Biopython code that builds the backbone (N, CA, C, O; Angstrom):
import numpy as np
from Bio.PDB.StructureBuilder import StructureBuilder

atoms = [
    (1, "UNK", "N", (-4.170, 44.562, -25.176)),
    (1, "UNK", "CA", (-2.820, 45.071, -25.143)),
    (1, "UNK", "C", (-2.692, 46.423, -25.858)),
    (1, "UNK", "O", (-1.983, 47.292, -25.351)),
    (2, "UNK", "N", (-3.340, 46.644, -27.005)),
    (2, "UNK", "CA", (-3.211, 47.954, -27.645)),
    (2, "UNK", "C", (-3.702, 49.096, -26.758)),
    (2, "UNK", "O", (-3.165, 50.201, -26.824)),
    (3, "UNK", "N", (-4.704, 48.846, -25.939)),
    (3, "UNK", "CA", (-5.213, 49.902, -25.053)),
    (3, "UNK", "C", (-4.150, 50.268, -24.024)),
    (3, "UNK", "O", (-3.954, 51.446, -23.723)),
    (4, "UNK", "N", (-3.463, 49.264, -23.484)),
    (4, "UNK", "CA", (-2.396, 49.528, -22.522)),
    (4, "UNK", "C", (-1.282, 50.356, -23.124)),
    (4, "UNK", "O", (-0.766, 51.269, -22.479)),
    (5, "UNK", "N", (-0.903, 50.044, -24.362)),
    (5, "UNK", "CA", (0.143, 50.805, -25.033)),
    (5, "UNK", "C", (-0.316, 52.240, -25.267)),
    (5, "UNK", "O", (0.469, 53.175, -25.108)),
    (6, "UNK", "N", (-1.570, 52.420, -25.640)),
    (6, "UNK", "CA", (-2.090, 53.771, -25.850)),
    (6, "UNK", "C", (-2.095, 54.579, -24.551)),
    (6, "UNK", "O", (-1.798, 55.773, -24.559)),
    (7, "UNK", "N", (-2.427, 53.935, -23.450)),
    (7, "UNK", "CA", (-2.404, 54.638, -22.165)),
    (7, "UNK", "C", (-0.984, 55.034, -21.779)),
    (7, "UNK", "O", (-0.765, 56.138, -21.280)),
    (8, "UNK", "N", (-0.019, 54.146, -22.004)),
    (8, "UNK", "CA", (1.375, 54.475, -21.687)),
    (8, "UNK", "C", (1.844, 55.633, -22.564)),
    (8, "UNK", "O", (2.488, 56.559, -22.071)),
    (9, "UNK", "N", (1.533, 55.592, -23.834)),
    (9, "UNK", "CA", (1.908, 56.699, -24.717)),
    (9, "UNK", "C", (1.206, 57.994, -24.311)),
    (9, "UNK", "O", (1.801, 59.070, -24.374)),
    (10, "UNK", "N", (-0.042, 57.895, -23.898)),
    (10, "UNK", "CA", (-0.755, 59.079, -23.424)),
    (10, "UNK", "C", (-0.150, 59.631, -22.151)),
    (10, "UNK", "O", (-0.139, 60.844, -21.944)),
    (11, "UNK", "N", (0.358, 58.751, -21.291)),
    (11, "UNK", "CA", (1.005, 59.197, -20.059)),
    (11, "UNK", "C", (2.302, 59.936, -20.322)),
    (11, "UNK", "O", (2.703, 60.794, -19.535)),
    (12, "UNK", "N", (2.963, 59.608, -21.428)),
    (12, "UNK", "CA", (4.189, 60.315, -21.784)),
    (12, "UNK", "C", (3.882, 61.769, -22.120)),
    (12, "UNK", "O", (4.682, 62.657, -21.828)),
    (13, "UNK", "N", (2.732, 62.013, -22.729)),
    (13, "UNK", "CA", (2.331, 63.373, -23.099)),
    (13, "UNK", "C", (1.478, 64.006, -21.999)),
    (13, "UNK", "O", (0.435, 64.594, -22.283)),
    (14, "UNK", "N", (1.912, 63.890, -20.769)),
    (14, "UNK", "CA", (1.111, 64.353, -19.637)),
    (14, "UNK", "C", (1.017, 65.869, -19.547)),
    (14, "UNK", "O", (0.238, 66.381, -18.743)),
    (15, "UNK", "N", (1.776, 66.595, -20.338)),
    (15, "UNK", "CA", (1.678, 68.060, -20.282)),
    (15, "UNK", "C", (0.430, 68.563, -20.997)),
    (15, "UNK", "O", (0.015, 69.703, -20.795)),
    (16, "UNK", "N", (-0.162, 67.725, -21.823)),
    (16, "UNK", "CA", (-1.374, 68.121, -22.526)),
    (16, "UNK", "C", (-2.577, 67.992, -21.589)),
    (16, "UNK", "O", (-2.554, 67.157, -20.684)),
    (17, "UNK", "N", (-3.626, 68.798, -21.782)),
    (17, "UNK", "CA", (-4.752, 68.830, -20.841)),
    (17, "UNK", "C", (-5.505, 67.508, -20.681)),
    (17, "UNK", "O", (-5.897, 67.160, -19.567)),
    (18, "UNK", "N", (-5.710, 66.778, -21.756)),
    (18, "UNK", "CA", (-6.520, 65.560, -21.672)),
    (18, "UNK", "C", (-5.712, 64.407, -21.100)),
    (18, "UNK", "O", (-6.235, 63.586, -20.346)),
    (19, "UNK", "N", (-4.453, 64.350, -21.457)),
    (19, "UNK", "CA", (-3.598, 63.260, -20.999)),
    (19, "UNK", "C", (-3.050, 63.592, -19.623)),
    (19, "UNK", "O", (-3.017, 64.756, -19.225)),
    (20, "UNK", "N", (-2.628, 62.585, -18.907)),
    (20, "UNK", "CA", (-2.076, 62.838, -17.588)),
    (20, "UNK", "C", (-1.248, 61.676, -17.111)),
    (20, "UNK", "O", (-1.203, 60.620, -17.743)),
    (21, "UNK", "N", (-0.596, 61.880, -15.992)),
    (21, "UNK", "CA", (0.227, 60.814, -15.428)),
    (21, "UNK", "C", (-0.609, 59.634, -14.956)),
    (21, "UNK", "O", (-0.076, 58.542, -14.758)),
    (22, "UNK", "N", (-1.895, 59.833, -14.775)),
    (22, "UNK", "CA", (-2.767, 58.729, -14.362)),
    (22, "UNK", "C", (-2.825, 57.652, -15.431)),
    (22, "UNK", "O", (-3.141, 56.501, -15.130)),
    (23, "UNK", "N", (-2.524, 58.005, -16.677)),
    (23, "UNK", "CA", (-2.599, 57.040, -17.771)),
    (23, "UNK", "C", (-1.436, 56.057, -17.747)),
    (23, "UNK", "O", (-1.581, 54.921, -18.199)),
    (24, "UNK", "N", (-0.287, 56.475, -17.228)),
    (24, "UNK", "CA", (0.903, 55.623, -17.235)),
    (24, "UNK", "C", (0.741, 54.379, -16.371)),
    (24, "UNK", "O", (0.943, 53.277, -16.881)),
    (25, "UNK", "N", (0.385, 54.494, -15.078)),
    (25, "UNK", "CA", (0.215, 53.273, -14.289)),
    (25, "UNK", "C", (-0.943, 52.402, -14.769)),
    (25, "UNK", "O", (-0.869, 51.174, -14.710)),
    (26, "UNK", "N", (-2.006, 53.037, -15.243)),
    (26, "UNK", "CA", (-3.132, 52.263, -15.754)),
    (26, "UNK", "C", (-2.728, 51.477, -16.993)),
    (26, "UNK", "O", (-3.118, 50.320, -17.150)),
    (27, "UNK", "N", (-1.948, 52.098, -17.873)),
    (27, "UNK", "CA", (-1.452, 51.410, -19.058)),
    (27, "UNK", "C", (-0.540, 50.247, -18.704)),
    (27, "UNK", "O", (-0.612, 49.185, -19.323)),
    (28, "UNK", "N", (0.323, 50.447, -17.704)),
    (28, "UNK", "CA", (1.209, 49.354, -17.275)),
    (28, "UNK", "C", (0.418, 48.205, -16.670)),
    (28, "UNK", "O", (0.746, 47.039, -16.891)),
    (29, "UNK", "N", (-0.618, 48.527, -15.908)),
    (29, "UNK", "CA", (-1.458, 47.465, -15.354)),
    (29, "UNK", "C", (-2.150, 46.668, -16.455)),
    (29, "UNK", "O", (-2.223, 45.441, -16.387)),
    (30, "UNK", "N", (-2.655, 47.361, -17.463)),
    (30, "UNK", "CA", (-3.315, 46.671, -18.572)),
    (30, "UNK", "C", (-2.325, 45.834, -19.375)),
    (30, "UNK", "O", (-2.655, 44.732, -19.814)),
    (31, "UNK", "N", (-1.115, 46.348, -19.567)),
    (31, "UNK", "CA", (-0.106, 45.586, -20.298)),
    (31, "UNK", "C", (0.370, 44.378, -19.487)),
    (31, "UNK", "O", (0.648, 43.323, -20.056)),
    (32, "UNK", "N", (0.467, 44.526, -18.162)),
    (32, "UNK", "CA", (0.910, 43.422, -17.316)),
    (32, "UNK", "C", (-0.095, 42.282, -17.332)),
    (32, "UNK", "O", (0.268, 41.130, -17.099)),
    (33, "UNK", "N", (-1.334, 42.590, -17.601)),
    (33, "UNK", "CA", (-2.361, 41.547, -17.696)),
    (33, "UNK", "C", (-2.070, 40.618, -18.870)),
    (33, "UNK", "O", (-2.361, 39.424, -18.806)),
    (34, "UNK", "N", (-1.494, 41.164, -19.942)),
    (34, "UNK", "CA", (-1.217, 40.384, -21.150)),
    (34, "UNK", "C", (0.219, 39.877, -21.246)),
    (34, "UNK", "O", (0.461, 38.848, -21.877)),
    (35, "UNK", "N", (1.175, 40.573, -20.634)),
    (35, "UNK", "CA", (2.593, 40.220, -20.753)),
    (35, "UNK", "C", (3.069, 39.645, -19.421)),
    (35, "UNK", "O", (3.193, 40.375, -18.437)),
    (36, "UNK", "N", (3.337, 38.327, -19.385)),
    (36, "UNK", "CA", (3.741, 37.700, -18.119)),
    (36, "UNK", "C", (5.006, 38.297, -17.506)),
    (36, "UNK", "O", (5.157, 38.286, -16.285)),
    (37, "UNK", "N", (5.914, 38.816, -18.326)),
    (37, "UNK", "CA", (7.159, 39.393, -17.828)),
    (37, "UNK", "C", (6.905, 40.620, -16.954)),
    (37, "UNK", "O", (7.689, 40.905, -16.049)),
    (38, "UNK", "N", (5.835, 41.337, -17.210)),
    (38, "UNK", "CA", (5.522, 42.554, -16.448)),
    (38, "UNK", "C", (4.681, 42.300, -15.205)),
    (38, "UNK", "O", (4.533, 43.194, -14.372)),
    (39, "UNK", "N", (4.133, 41.115, -15.064)),
    (39, "UNK", "CA", (3.203, 40.868, -13.948)),
    (39, "UNK", "C", (3.862, 41.033, -12.591)),
    (39, "UNK", "O", (3.307, 41.696, -11.714)),
    (40, "UNK", "N", (5.033, 40.444, -12.400)),
    (40, "UNK", "CA", (5.680, 40.495, -11.088)),
    (40, "UNK", "C", (6.113, 41.918, -10.712)),
    (40, "UNK", "O", (5.793, 42.367, -9.611)),
    (41, "UNK", "N", (6.837, 42.650, -11.591)),
    (41, "UNK", "CA", (7.221, 44.016, -11.196)),
    (41, "UNK", "C", (6.029, 44.941, -10.965)),
    (41, "UNK", "O", (6.039, 45.742, -10.030)),
    (42, "UNK", "N", (5.014, 44.839, -11.801)),
    (42, "UNK", "CA", (3.842, 45.704, -11.633)),
    (42, "UNK", "C", (3.082, 45.313, -10.368)),
    (42, "UNK", "O", (2.550, 46.177, -9.671)),
    (43, "UNK", "N", (3.030, 44.028, -10.072)),
    (43, "UNK", "CA", (2.386, 43.574, -8.834)),
    (43, "UNK", "C", (3.110, 44.088, -7.601)),
    (43, "UNK", "O", (2.477, 44.543, -6.648)),
    (44, "UNK", "N", (4.450, 44.015, -7.618)),
    (44, "UNK", "CA", (5.231, 44.537, -6.489)),
    (44, "UNK", "C", (5.039, 46.043, -6.333)),
    (44, "UNK", "O", (4.910, 46.546, -5.217)),
    (45, "UNK", "N", (5.022, 46.757, -7.453)),
    (45, "UNK", "CA", (4.811, 48.202, -7.386)),
    (45, "UNK", "C", (3.431, 48.534, -6.846)),
    (45, "UNK", "O", (3.276, 49.478, -6.072)),
    (46, "UNK", "N", (2.431, 47.769, -7.245)),
    (46, "UNK", "CA", (1.068, 48.019, -6.779)),
    (46, "UNK", "C", (0.970, 47.826, -5.271)),
    (46, "UNK", "O", (0.369, 48.648, -4.579)),
    (47, "UNK", "N", (1.547, 46.761, -4.766)),
    (47, "UNK", "CA", (1.531, 46.511, -3.312)),
    (47, "UNK", "C", (2.295, 47.607, -2.585)),
    (47, "UNK", "O", (1.846, 48.086, -1.543)),
    (48, "UNK", "N", (3.451, 48.013, -3.123)),
    (48, "UNK", "CA", (4.243, 49.076, -2.515)),
    (48, "UNK", "C", (3.442, 50.376, -2.471)),
    (48, "UNK", "O", (3.433, 51.066, -1.452)),
    (49, "UNK", "N", (2.773, 50.711, -3.570)),
    (49, "UNK", "CA", (2.006, 51.955, -3.637)),
    (49, "UNK", "C", (0.833, 51.939, -2.661)),
    (49, "UNK", "O", (0.527, 52.963, -2.051)),
    (50, "UNK", "N", (0.178, 50.801, -2.507)),
    (50, "UNK", "CA", (-0.938, 50.703, -1.559)),
    (50, "UNK", "C", (-0.442, 50.898, -0.138)),
    (50, "UNK", "O", (-1.079, 51.588, 0.657)),
    (51, "UNK", "N", (0.698, 50.291, 0.185)),
    (51, "UNK", "CA", (1.263, 50.455, 1.542)),
    (51, "UNK", "C", (1.681, 51.902, 1.794)),
    (51, "UNK", "O", (1.438, 52.438, 2.875)),
    (52, "UNK", "N", (2.307, 52.537, 0.803)),
    (52, "UNK", "CA", (2.708, 53.934, 0.963)),
    (52, "UNK", "C", (1.481, 54.834, 1.119)),
    (52, "UNK", "O", (1.483, 55.752, 1.938)),
    (53, "UNK", "N", (0.442, 54.572, 0.337)),
    (53, "UNK", "CA", (-0.780, 55.373, 0.424)),
    (53, "UNK", "C", (-1.412, 55.223, 1.806)),
    (53, "UNK", "O", (-1.859, 56.211, 2.389)),
    (54, "UNK", "N", (-1.456, 54.002, 2.336)),
    (54, "UNK", "CA", (-2.041, 53.772, 3.657)),
    (54, "UNK", "C", (-1.228, 54.478, 4.737)),
    (54, "UNK", "O", (-1.799, 55.057, 5.662)),
    (55, "UNK", "N", (0.102, 54.437, 4.630)),
    (55, "UNK", "CA", (0.934, 55.091, 5.631)),
    (55, "UNK", "C", (0.805, 56.611, 5.545)),
    (55, "UNK", "O", (0.785, 57.287, 6.574)),
    (56, "UNK", "N", (0.720, 57.148, 4.348)),
    (56, "UNK", "CA", (0.547, 58.587, 4.176)),
    (56, "UNK", "C", (-0.809, 59.040, 4.711)),
    (56, "UNK", "O", (-0.915, 60.072, 5.374)),
    (57, "UNK", "N", (-1.838, 58.257, 4.415)),
    (57, "UNK", "CA", (-3.174, 58.595, 4.900)),
    (57, "UNK", "C", (-3.226, 58.558, 6.425)),
    (57, "UNK", "O", (-3.868, 59.401, 7.053)),
    (58, "UNK", "N", (-2.544, 57.574, 7.015)),
    (58, "UNK", "CA", (-2.539, 57.467, 8.477)),
    (58, "UNK", "C", (-1.762, 58.625, 9.093)),
    (58, "UNK", "O", (-2.139, 59.131, 10.150)),
    (59, "UNK", "N", (-0.677, 59.050, 8.439)),
    (59, "UNK", "CA", (0.129, 60.140, 8.963)),
    (59, "UNK", "C", (-0.605, 61.479, 8.838)),
    (59, "UNK", "O", (-0.535, 62.310, 9.743)),
    (60, "UNK", "N", (-1.299, 61.688, 7.733)),
    (60, "UNK", "CA", (-1.977, 62.964, 7.525)),
    (60, "UNK", "C", (-3.308, 63.068, 8.264)),
    (60, "UNK", "O", (-3.690, 64.149, 8.714)),
    (61, "UNK", "N", (-4.007, 61.956, 8.389)),
    (61, "UNK", "CA", (-5.314, 61.945, 9.042)),
    (61, "UNK", "C", (-5.323, 60.893, 10.152)),
    (61, "UNK", "O", (-5.926, 59.832, 9.992)),
    (62, "UNK", "N", (-4.665, 61.176, 11.261)),
    (62, "UNK", "CA", (-4.641, 60.175, 12.342)),
    (62, "UNK", "C", (-6.031, 59.948, 12.924)),
    (62, "UNK", "O", (-6.840, 60.869, 13.037)),
    (63, "UNK", "N", (-6.278, 58.724, 13.280)),
    (63, "UNK", "CA", (-7.580, 58.374, 13.852)),
    (63, "UNK", "C", (-7.592, 58.789, 15.322)),
    (63, "UNK", "O", (-6.924, 58.190, 16.165)),
    (64, "UNK", "N", (-8.351, 59.806, 15.595)),
    (64, "UNK", "CA", (-8.463, 60.301, 16.957)),
    (64, "UNK", "C", (-9.666, 59.674, 17.641)),
    (64, "UNK", "O", (-10.411, 58.908, 17.030)),
    (65, "UNK", "N", (-9.851, 60.005, 18.916)),
    (65, "UNK", "CA", (-11.033, 59.472, 19.621)),
    (65, "UNK", "C", (-12.318, 60.047, 19.024)),
    (65, "UNK", "O", (-12.448, 61.259, 18.847)),
    (66, "UNK", "N", (-13.224, 59.194, 18.731)),
    (66, "UNK", "CA", (-14.498, 59.652, 18.169)),
    (66, "UNK", "C", (-15.489, 59.963, 19.282)),
    (66, "UNK", "O", (-15.485, 59.307, 20.324)),
    (67, "UNK", "N", (-16.334, 60.961, 19.064)),
    (67, "UNK", "CA", (-17.284, 61.373, 20.092)),
    (67, "UNK", "C", (-18.653, 60.871, 19.766)),
    (67, "UNK", "O", (-19.596, 61.118, 20.518)),
]
sb = StructureBuilder()
sb.init_structure("model")
sb.init_model(0)
sb.init_chain("A")
sb.init_seg("    ")
for serial, (resi, resn, name, xyz) in enumerate(atoms, 1):
    if name == "N":
        sb.init_residue(resn, " ", resi, " ")
    sb.init_atom(name, np.array(xyz, "f"), 0.0, 1.0, " ", f" {name:<3s}", serial, name[0])
structure = sb.get_structure()
């Protein structure tokens, strides 16, 4: 759990070179592993993000006929 909190705090300081927004979702995932209250919302967000990523990837790189 302390690692998750550190990642969330690091994500807040995303303007600094070493820290970034990538730390925020990773910290929430690590915290959701330990805190049952966060499991459902983080799980729903993860599924939503995967679906959005798949739709964006399909829209930007459509599968054309292969030769």
